[in-house]
C-alpha positions in Angstrom: -13.1 49.6 42.2 -10.6 47.4 42.8 -11.2 46.0 45.8 -14.6 46.0 46.3 -14.7 45.1 42.5 -12.9 41.6 43.1 -16.0 40.6 45.5 -18.0 40.7 42.7 -20.9 42.9 44.5 -19.8 46.2 44.8 -21.5 48.2 41.9 -24.8 45.8 42.5 -25.2 47.9 45.6 -27.2 50.9 45.5 -26.4 52.1 48.4 -22.0 53.6 48.8 -20.1 51.4 50.5 -16.6 52.4 51.2 -13.9 50.1 53.0 -11.4 51.2 55.0 -8.2 49.8 56.9 -7.4 49.8 60.8 -5.8 52.9 60.3 -9.5 54.5 58.8 -7.4 54.9 55.6 -9.7 54.1 52.4 -8.9 51.6 50.8 -12.0 51.8 48.3 -15.5 53.0 47.5 -18.3 51.9 45.5 -19.6 54.0 41.9 -22.4 55.1 44.3 -20.0 56.2 47.3 -18.1 58.1 45.2 -21.2 60.4 43.5 -22.2 61.4 47.3 -18.9 62.2 49.1 -15.5 63.0 47.8 -14.0 60.6 49.7 -10.7 58.9 47.3 -8.8 55.7 48.2 -5.2 56.8 50.6 -7.6 59.4 52.6 -8.1 59.3 56.2 -11.5 59.1 57.5 -11.5 61.2 60.4 -10.2 64.2 57.8 -13.0 63.8 55.5 -15.5 64.3 58.1 -16.9 67.7 58.0 -18.7 68.1 61.4 -16.9 69.5 64.0 -18.7 67.0 66.5 -16.1 65.6 68.8 -18.8 62.2 69.4 -18.7 61.9 65.9 -14.9 62.3 65.5 -14.3 59.6 68.1 -16.9 57.9 66.9 -15.4 57.4 63.1 -12.3 56.6 64.9 -13.8 54.0 66.7 -15.0 53.0 63.4 -11.7 52.8 61.7 -10.6 50.6 64.9 -13.7 48.6 64.3 -14.2 49.1 67.9 -18.1 50.3 67.5 -20.7 49.4 65.0 -23.5 51.8 66.4 -25.0 54.0 63.3 -24.7 57.3 63.2 -25.1 60.4 60.3 -21.9 61.5 59.2 -21.5 64.3 56.8 -18.2 64.1 54.8 -16.6 67.2 53.7 -17.9 68.6 50.2 -21.1 66.5 50.4 -23.4 69.2 50.8 -26.0 69.8 53.3 -27.4 66.9 53.5 -25.5 64.0 55.8 -26.0 60.2 55.6 -26.4 57.2 57.7 -23.5 55.0 58.4 -23.0 52.0 59.7 -19.3 50.5 60.6 -19.2 46.5 60.6 -15.7 44.7 60.6 -15.0 42.3 57.3 -12.5 40.0 58.7 -10.0 38.3 55.8 -11.5 40.4 52.8 -9.3 40.2 50.0 -6.4 38.8 51.9 -5.9 41.6 54.8 -6.4 40.4 58.1 -8.8 43.0 58.7 -10.8 45.9 57.6 -13.8 47.6 57.9 -16.9 48.1 55.8 -18.9 51.4 55.9 -22.3 50.9 54.6 -24.6 54.7 54.0 -28.0 54.8 53.4 -31.0 57.7 54.1 -31.9 56.1 57.2 -30.3 54.3 60.4 -29.7 50.8 59.3 -29.4 48.2 62.2 -26.2 46.6 62.7 -28.2 42.6 61.9 -29.1 44.1 58.3 -25.3 45.1 57.9 -24.0 42.0 59.1 -26.4 40.1 56.8 -24.9 42.0 54.0 -21.3 41.1 55.1 -22.3 37.5 55.1 -23.4 38.1 51.4 -20.4 39.7 50.4 -18.6 36.5 52.1 -20.5 33.9 50.5 -19.8 35.9 47.1 -16.2 35.8 48.2 -16.0 32.1 48.5 -18.0 31.1 45.5 -15.6 33.2 43.4 -12.8 31.6 45.2 -14.4 28.0 44.2 -14.9 29.4 40.8 -11.4 29.9 40.3 -10.3 26.5 42.0 -13.1 24.8 39.6 -11.2 26.5 36.6 -7.7 25.9 37.7 -8.8 22.4 38.1 -10.4 22.5 34.8 -7.3 23.9 33.2 -5.3 21.2 34.8 -7.4 18.5 33.1 -7.2 19.9 29.7 -3.5 20.1 30.2 -3.3 16.2 31.4 -5.9 15.6 28.6 -3.4 17.0 25.8 -1.0 15.8 27.0 -2.2 12.3 27.2 -3.5 12.8 23.4 -0.2 13.6 22.2 1.6 11.2 23.6 -0.6 7.9 23.3 0.3 5.5 20.5 -2.5 5.7 18.6 -4.0 8.3 15.7 -6.6 10.6 17.1 -8.8 13.1 15.0 -11.6 14.4 16.4 -14.4 16.8 14.4 -17.2 18.9 15.2 -21.0 18.7 14.2 -20.4 18.7 10.5 -17.8 16.5 10.8 -14.8 18.8 10.1 -11.7 18.5 11.3 -10.8 20.1 14.9 -8.0 18.1 16.2 -5.0 15.9 15.0 -2.3 14.4 17.6 0.9 13.6 16.2 0.3 10.2 15.7 -2.7 11.2 13.4 -0.4 14.0 11.4 2.4 10.8 11.1 0.2 8.8 9.6 -1.5 11.2 7.5 0.6 13.1 6.5 -1.5 16.1 7.4 -0.2 19.0 10.1 -2.7 20.2 12.4 -2.3 23.6 10.8 -3.5 22.4 7.4 -6.3 19.7 8.6 -8.0 21.4 11.1 -11.2 23.1 9.6 -10.7 20.5 6.8 -13.9 18.0 5.8 -12.4 14.5 7.8 -12.9 12.8 4.0 -9.8 15.2 2.5 -7.6 14.2 5.9 -8.7 10.8 6.5 -8.8 9.1 2.7 -9.4 5.1 3.2 -9.9 2.0 1.0 -10.8 -1.2 0.9 -6.8 -2.5 0.1 -7.9 -5.8 -2.1 -11.1 -4.0 -4.0 -9.0 -0.2 -4.1 -12.7 0.8 -3.4 -13.4 4.0 -1.0 -14.1 2.6 2.2 -17.3 3.4 4.5 -16.0 6.7 6.9 -16.9 5.5 10.0 -17.4 9.5 11.4 -20.0 9.8 8.9 -22.3 7.2 10.0 -21.3 7.5 13.6 -22.4 11.6 13.0 -25.3 10.4 11.6 -26.6 7.8 14.3 -24.9 8.9 17.3 -23.4 5.8 18.0 -19.7 4.2 17.9 -18.9 3.3 14.2 -16.0 0.1 13.9 -13.8 0.7 10.6 -14.8 -2.2 8.6 -12.6 -5.1 7.3 -9.3 -5.0 5.5 -9.1 -0.7 5.5 -6.4 0.4 4.2 -5.1 4.5 4.6 -3.8 6.5 1.9 -1.6 9.4 3.5 -0.8 12.2 1.8 2.7 11.7 0.2 0.6 7.7 -1.5 2.1 5.9 1.7 -0.2 2.9 2.6 -1.2 1.9 5.7 -3.5 -1.1 6.8 -5.7 0.4 10.0 -7.8 -0.3 12.5 -9.9 2.4 13.8 -13.5 3.2 15.7 -15.4 6.5 15.6 -17.1 7.9 18.6 -20.0 10.7 18.9 -18.2 13.1 21.9 -21.6 14.8 23.4 -22.4 17.7 25.7 -23.6 17.2 29.1 -27.2 17.6 28.1 -26.7 15.2 25.4 -26.4 17.4 22.5 -23.9 15.6 20.1 -20.8 18.2 19.5 -19.1 15.9 17.2 -16.9 12.7 16.5 -13.3 11.3 18.0 -12.0 8.8 15.8 -9.3 6.6 17.3 -7.4 4.5 14.3 -3.5 2.8 14.6 -1.3 1.3 12.3 -2.1 -2.7 12.0 0.1 -3.0 8.9 2.7 -5.1 10.7 0.8 -7.2 12.7 -2.0 -8.0 10.0 1.3 -8.7 7.4 3.0 -11.2 10.2 -0.4 -12.7 10.6 -0.9 -13.3 6.8 2.4 -14.6 6.5 2.4 -17.2 9.0 -1.5 -18.1 7.7 0.3 -18.5 4.5 3.0 -21.1 6.3 0.7 -23.0 7.9 -1.1 -23.3 4.6 2.2 -23.8 2.2 5.4 -25.9 2.0 8.3 -23.3 2.2 10.6 -24.9 -0.7 8.7 -25.0 -3.2 5.3 -23.0 -2.4 3.4 -25.2 -3.4 0.4 -26.0 -1.1 1.1 -28.2 2.2 0.1 -31.9 2.9 -2.1 -30.1 6.0 -3.6 -27.8 3.8 -3.9 -30.6 0.7 -5.9 -33.3 3.7 -8.1 -30.3 4.1 -9.2 -30.1 0.6 -9.1 -33.7 0.3 -11.9 -33.8 3.0 -13.8 -31.3 1.5 -14.1 -33.0 -2.2 -15.2 -35.9 -0.1 -17.9 -33.8 1.9 -18.8 -32.6 -2.1 -18.9 -35.9 -3.9 -21.6 -36.8 -0.6 -23.4 -34.3 -0.9 -23.3 -32.9 -4.5 -22.2 -36.0 -6.4 -19.4 -34.0 -7.6 -16.4 -36.8 -9.1 -12.6 -36.0 -7.6 -9.4 -38.1 -8.2 -6.1 -37.8 -6.5 -2.8 -38.3 -7.7 0.1 -39.5 -5.8 3.4 -38.8 -7.3 6.7 -40.5 -6.2 9.9 -39.5 -7.7 12.0 -42.1 -8.6 15.6 -42.4 -7.4 15.9 -38.4 -6.2 17.8 -39.7 -3.1 20.3 -40.3 -5.2 20.4 -36.6 -6.4 20.9 -36.1 -2.6 23.6 -38.6 -2.5 25.8 -37.1 -5.1 24.8 -33.6 -5.5 23.9 -32.9 -1.8 20.6 -31.7 -0.4 20.8 -28.1 -1.9 20.9 -29.7 -5.2 18.2 -31.6 -4.0 15.8 -28.9 -2.6 16.3 -26.6 -5.8 15.2 -30.1 -8.2 12.4 -30.3 -6.0 11.8 -26.4 -6.5 12.1 -27.2 -10.3 9.5 -30.1 -10.2 6.9 -28.4 -7.9 6.7 -25.2 -10.6 6.9 -27.4 -13.9 3.8 -30.0 -12.3 2.0 -26.4 -11.1 2.3 -25.6 -15.1 0.3 -28.7 -16.1 -2.3 -28.5 -13.2 -5.7 -27.2 -14.2 -6.5 -24.0 -12.7 -8.5 -25.1 -9.6 -7.0 -28.4 -8.9 -4.8 -28.4 -5.8 -1.2 -29.1 -6.1 0.5 -29.9 -3.2 4.5 -30.9 -2.3 3.3 -33.8 0.5 6.7 -34.7 2.1 10.4 -35.3 0.9 9.9 -36.0 -2.5 6.0 -36.9 -2.7 4.1 -34.4 -4.2 -0.2 -35.1 -4.5 -2.6 -33.4 -6.9 -6.2 -34.3 -6.1 -8.2 -33.4 -9.4 -12.0 -31.9 -9.7 -14.9 -33.2 -12.2 -13.2 -36.0 -13.8 -13.2 -39.4 -14.1 -11.2 -42.3 -14.2 -9.4 -41.5 -17.7 -9.0 -38.2 -17.2 -7.7 -38.6 -14.1 -4.9 -40.9 -16.3 -4.6 -38.3 -18.8 -3.2 -35.7 -16.2 -0.8 -38.6 -14.5 0.5 -38.6 -18.3 1.1 -35.1 -18.4 3.2 -35.1 -15.6 5.3 -38.0 -17.1 5.7 -36.8 -19.8 7.0 -32.8 -18.6 9.5 -34.7 -16.4 10.7 -36.6 -19.3 11.3 -33.4 -21.5 12.9 -31.7 -18.6 16.3 -32.4 -17.5 18.4 -31.0 -14.6 21.9 -29.8 -14.6 24.8 -30.0 -11.9 28.3 -29.3 -12.6 28.0 -29.7 -16.2 26.1 -32.8 -15.8 22.3 -32.9 -17.0 20.1 -35.2 -15.2 16.5 -37.0 -15.6 14.5 -37.4 -13.4 11.0 -40.1 -13.1 8.2 -40.5 -11.2 5.5 -43.3 -10.3 2.4 -42.1 -10.0 -0.4 -43.7 -7.8 -4.5 -42.5 -9.3 -7.6 -43.3 -7.0 -11.3 -42.2 -7.1 -12.7 -40.3 -4.5 -15.2 -42.6 -3.6 -18.3 -41.1 -1.9 -18.8 -43.9 0.6 -15.5 -43.4 1.9 -15.6 -42.4 5.6 -12.3 -40.2 5.7 -9.7 -38.8 4.0 -7.6 -41.3 5.5 -9.2 -43.9 3.1 -8.3 -42.2 -0.1 -5.0 -41.5 1.1 -4.9 -45.2 1.6 -5.8 -46.8 -1.9 -3.9 -43.7 -3.2 -0.7 -44.6 -1.4 -1.1 -48.6 -2.3 -1.5 -47.4 -5.9 1.4 -45.4 -6.2 2.6 -48.3 -4.4 2.0 -50.6 -7.2 3.4 -48.5 -9.9 6.9 -47.9 -8.1 7.0 -51.9 -7.5 6.1 -52.6 -11.7 9.5 -51.2 -12.9 8.9 -47.7 -11.6 8.1 -44.1 -14.0 4.7 -45.8 -14.5 0.7 -45.0 -13.4 -1.3 -47.3 -12.0 -5.1 -46.9 -11.2 -6.0 -47.8 -7.8 -8.0 -51.4 -8.0 -9.3 -53.5 -4.9 -7.1 -56.5 -6.1 -4.2 -54.6 -5.6 -5.0 -54.9 -1.7 -4.4 -58.8 -2.0 -0.7 -57.9 -3.4 0.2 -56.1 -0.3 -0.4 -57.9 2.5 3.6 -58.8 4.0 4.7 -55.6 2.2 5.6 -51.7 2.3 2.7 -49.7 3.9 0.4 -51.8 4.5 3.1 -54.2 6.7 3.7 -51.2 8.8 0.6 -50.4 9.8 -0.7 -53.9 10.5 2.9 -53.8 12.6 1.6 -50.8 14.0 -2.2 -51.6 14.9 -0.6 -55.3 16.6 1.6 -53.2 18.7 -1.5 -51.4 19.9 -3.1 -54.2 20.4 -0.2 -56.2 22.3 2.1 -53.4 23.9 4.3 -54.1 21.6 5.6 -50.0 21.5 8.4 -49.4 23.8 9.8 -46.8 25.7 13.1 -45.2 25.3 14.7 -42.1 27.2 17.3 -40.0 26.2 19.0 -37.4 29.0 17.8 -34.0 29.1 21.3 -32.6 31.3 20.9 -29.1 33.0 24.1 -26.8 32.4 23.6 -24.8 35.7 24.3 -26.8 39.2 21.3 -25.8 40.5 19.0 -28.6 38.7 17.5 -31.0 41.0 15.5 -32.9 39.0 16.7 -35.2 36.4 15.0 -35.1 33.2 14.4 -37.4 29.9 12.6 -37.2 26.3 10.3 -40.4 26.2 11.1 -41.6 22.9 8.9 -44.8 21.3 10.1 -47.5 19.4 8.4 -50.8 17.6 9.2 -54.3 18.4 8.3 -56.2 15.5 6.3 -59.7 15.5 10.1 -61.2 15.0 11.5 -59.4 17.6 13.4 -56.4 15.8 13.3 -53.1 17.5 11.9 -50.4 14.7 13.7 -46.9 15.1 10.7 -44.2 14.7 11.8 -43.0 11.1 10.4 -46.8 10.1 6.6 -46.9 11.5 6.1 -43.0 12.7 5.5 -41.5 9.4 3.5 -44.7 8.3 1.2 -44.0 11.1 1.0 -40.5 10.5 -0.5 -41.2 6.7 -2.9 -44.2 8.2 -4.2 -41.5 11.0 -2.6 -43.9 13.8 -1.1 -41.0 16.1 -2.9 -40.5 18.1 -3.4 -43.3 19.4 0.5 -43.8 19.5 0.6 -40.5 21.4 -2.5 -42.0 23.9 -0.1 -44.8 24.7 3.1 -43.1 24.7 1.3 -40.6 28.0 -0.2 -43.2 29.3 2.6 -45.3 29.6 4.8 -42.3 31.1 2.1 -41.7 34.0 2.8 -45.0 34.7 6.1 -44.9 34.8 5.8 -41.5 37.1 3.8 -43.4 39.6 6.2 -46.1 40.0 8.9 -43.6 40.3 6.2 -41.1 43.0 6.1 -44.5 45.1 9.6 -44.8 45.3 10.3 -41.2 46.5 12.2 -40.3 43.6 11.8 -37.4 41.1 12.4 -37.0 37.4 10.7 -35.1 34.6 9.6 -36.6 31.1 9.1 -34.5 27.8 6.8 -36.7 25.5 6.5 -35.6 21.7 3.2 -35.2 20.3 2.4 -35.4 17.1 0.7 -33.1 14.6 -2.8 -35.0 14.3 -2.8 -35.4 18.4 -3.4 -31.5 18.6 -7.1 -31.1 19.8 -7.3 -34.5 20.2 -10.2 -34.9 23.1 -9.1 -38.2 23.9 -5.8 -37.5 24.5 -6.7 -34.1 26.8 -9.1 -36.1 29.0 -7.2 -38.9 29.6 -4.3 -36.1 30.9 -6.3 -34.7 32.9 -7.9 -37.9 34.1 -4.4 -39.4 35.1 -3.8 -35.7 36.7 -6.4 -36.0 38.8 -5.7 -39.9 40.0 -2.4 -40.2 40.4 0.0 -38.4 43.1 1.8 -37.4 39.8 3.3 -33.2 39.7 1.8 -31.8 36.4 5.2 -30.1 36.4 6.5 -33.4 35.8 5.3 -33.7 32.5 6.5 -31.1 29.2 4.7 -32.0 25.9 7.0 -31.4 22.9 5.5 -30.7 19.2 7.6 -29.6 16.6 8.0 -26.4 15.0 6.3 -27.7 11.7 3.5 -29.1 13.5 3.4 -25.8 15.4 2.4 -23.8 12.4 0.3 -26.6 10.3 -2.2 -26.1 13.1 -1.3 -22.8 14.6 -5.0 -22.3 16.4 -5.1 -25.9 17.2 -1.7 -26.1 18.6 -2.3 -22.2 20.8 -5.7 -23.3 22.6 -4.4 -27.0 23.0 -0.9 -25.6 24.3 -2.5 -23.0 27.0 -4.9 -25.9 28.0 -2.3 -28.2 29.4 -0.4 -25.3 30.7 -3.6 -24.5 32.9 -3.3 -27.9 34.2 0.3 -27.2 35.3 2.4 -29.0 32.5 5.3 -27.6 30.8 5.5 -26.6 26.9 8.1 -27.1 24.5 8.8 -26.0 20.7 10.7 -28.9 18.8 13.1 -28.3 15.9 13.4 -24.4 16.2 14.8 -22.8 13.6 13.8 -24.5 10.8 11.1 -22.1 9.8 11.8 -19.2 7.4 9.8 -17.3 10.2 10.3 -19.2 13.4 11.0 -16.0 15.3 7.7 -15.4 14.8 5.8 -18.2 16.1 7.1 -17.7 19.3 4.6 -14.6 19.6 2.0 -16.8 19.0 2.6 -19.8 20.6 3.0 -19.5 24.5 5.6 -22.6 25.2 7.8 -22.8 28.1 10.7 -24.5 26.3 12.5 -24.1 22.9 14.7 -26.8 21.5 17.1 -25.6 18.8 17.2 -28.3 15.9 20.3 -30.2 15.4 21.5 -28.4 11.9 22.3 -25.6 14.5 24.1 -27.9 16.8 26.3 -30.5 15.3 29.0 -27.6 13.5 28.1 -24.4 16.2 32.3 -24.5 17.2 33.2 -24.4 13.4 30.6 -23.3 11.5 30.0 -19.3 12.6 26.7 -18.8 11.2 25.6 -22.3 13.1 26.9 -20.8 16.2 25.7 -16.9 16.0 22.1 -18.7 15.3 22.8 -20.4 18.4 23.1 -17.6 20.4 20.4 -15.7 18.5 18.0 -18.1 19.7 19.0 -18.6 22.7 19.2 -14.9 23.6 15.5 -14.3 22.0 14.3 -17.2 23.9 15.8 -16.0 27.0 14.5 -12.8 26.7 10.8 -14.3 26.4 11.5 -16.2 29.6 11.4 -19.5 28.0 14.1 -22.2 28.5 16.2 -23.2 25.8 17.6 -27.0 24.9 20.4 -27.8 22.5 19.4 -31.0 20.7 22.2 -33.3 18.7 25.6 -32.5 21.1 27.7 -35.1 20.2 31.0 -34.1 21.2 32.9 -31.9 24.3 33.7 -29.1 22.1 30.6 -28.2 21.1 29.6 -28.8 24.8 31.6 -26.1 25.9 30.3 -23.8 23.3 26.8 -24.1 24.2 27.7 -23.4 27.5 29.7 -20.1 27.0 26.7 -19.5 25.3 24.0 -19.9 27.5 22.3 -22.8 26.6 20.2 -23.8 29.4 20.2 -28.0 28.6 21.3 -30.4 25.8 20.3 -33.3 24.7 22.6 -35.9 22.5 24.4 -38.7 22.2 27.3 -37.4 24.2 25.4 -36.6 27.5 23.4 -40.3 26.9 21.9 -42.1 24.3 17.9 -43.3 24.4 17.4 -46.4 26.0 15.3 -47.9 27.9 14.7 -47.0 31.8 16.1 -50.1 33.4 19.4 -48.3 32.3 19.1 -44.9 34.1 17.0 -45.8 37.1 
């Protein structure tokens, strides 16, 4: 029953069915036909007729040619005395043949219409069978595609049955868990997928168990680590989702997870660098000021008492001058560890910059704060530092100030402790001084407060001056001129103060946002003037760390862009790598806000941090300014040259342009051109000067 069986109906029909070809040979017959005839596949139909009647034989021949469908009673050889009524109908295209003829036998004559209906039913069955085959083929292809996808995706995938037993493991899951599919399939997921909290080391909740119990997608808890079969540990992120049948019946779960170890560690490193000084390992100024702000809040709300120590090393500059900066760095690191051993648990110790340290003490009065300061001086006095068989000692001047709940900002705390330190230093060095309101009178016209007064007066009377240094392209297709905007302060007596003289003070006393807004406003005025005369220029404006996220500055930039015809691309804002790292989240948002306006952004002093390249992944800057420490000796120092080359190549790979700072000779310029740097800046290509010099 090969041929008729493929139609899927033959043996289900009680009447005998015989399929013949157009030559009259039997192709196939069903079970009923086999029982009542002796026909076999290959027999000629005409030869099997027992009746010698010529009319009957002629009709059989016409049936074979499908030239007639007239019903007739035919008796086949070996059938016995009883004949059957047979009807023939042509069946086109059956089983891939051009045509064929189907004979149906019955106890009585059957009309042609009934027989044609049977043929149509057979045709429908054949079409349904073909559709089923096509559907199965499509499903098989879909399964094959799914299998290839699961085998090749970068995520690990494990599926389980309704009881939580593994029934599939893809290659990534095999690699991370250490379990091959042959070993894992059939085992409880908890054996194959062993997870713990990376900090507490306790077992972590199984997301698949929760998924199967609740019938919903379940994410993995934070800080989850996967323990592989060989003991390897991976920090992972994942989720488990239910697998359901079309009718909604829960069949199992699919677990998708990925190795997040590298990304998590990189993020933690950046977070660490944002709060720590890379040289000493102590907290940095940014973190320290945050803690002072928190202390001020607790002093107001919980009546807790805090004190701050400001430690300035005495004559430390002499070490750098005589032994070099590398020795100076070692000494600073030693002193940091020396102070850390004297600090109490819960105290906050930080390197504030240069040779300055800060210590925030909790739950102390003035007497306890002074005692803590004495311990630090004593530690310094008892410790000596060696260099080339020479030993030397270092002292410090320490200012002490109590955190007053009445203070409105951390700047006031820092100002008072700075004054106290200044008085200690000018009282003979290696001394301790507790802030007293009377100290304010001693500071008039001296030191930091004098500079604070100068800065405020310069802002009020427009005595901050803009100077400009050319940024020169090394490719001839650049048309517009480019300059970095630098700020100078004209003192009351007419002297010009360079940034190093007054910007650190402005930062310490919270004046940098005002300085930055002043520079931005006056840069816009210059751009307006240039636009009116048809000139083009691009200006890079430095922003301080405290201006990142400053809503007033952002609103100023938006307003000036709305009010003027200045192209936003004429402005590029610069932040130092250090500022960006210590304010990573604010920096990222601020950069995106300014880029959305059409302005550019540059990362200044790039390469000075231990993980500089990692920052480029998180900071969407347009330009990278290579720090001058690598550029100065790029011609003679192989390490510096390779550093510059590496920074340039990686920046270009990330579609960022590069600027080399501190270019001071033609040889350096030629070397940078060979390396492929985009722009250069330095005394060799142009010194900072008022705009009139370059107009």
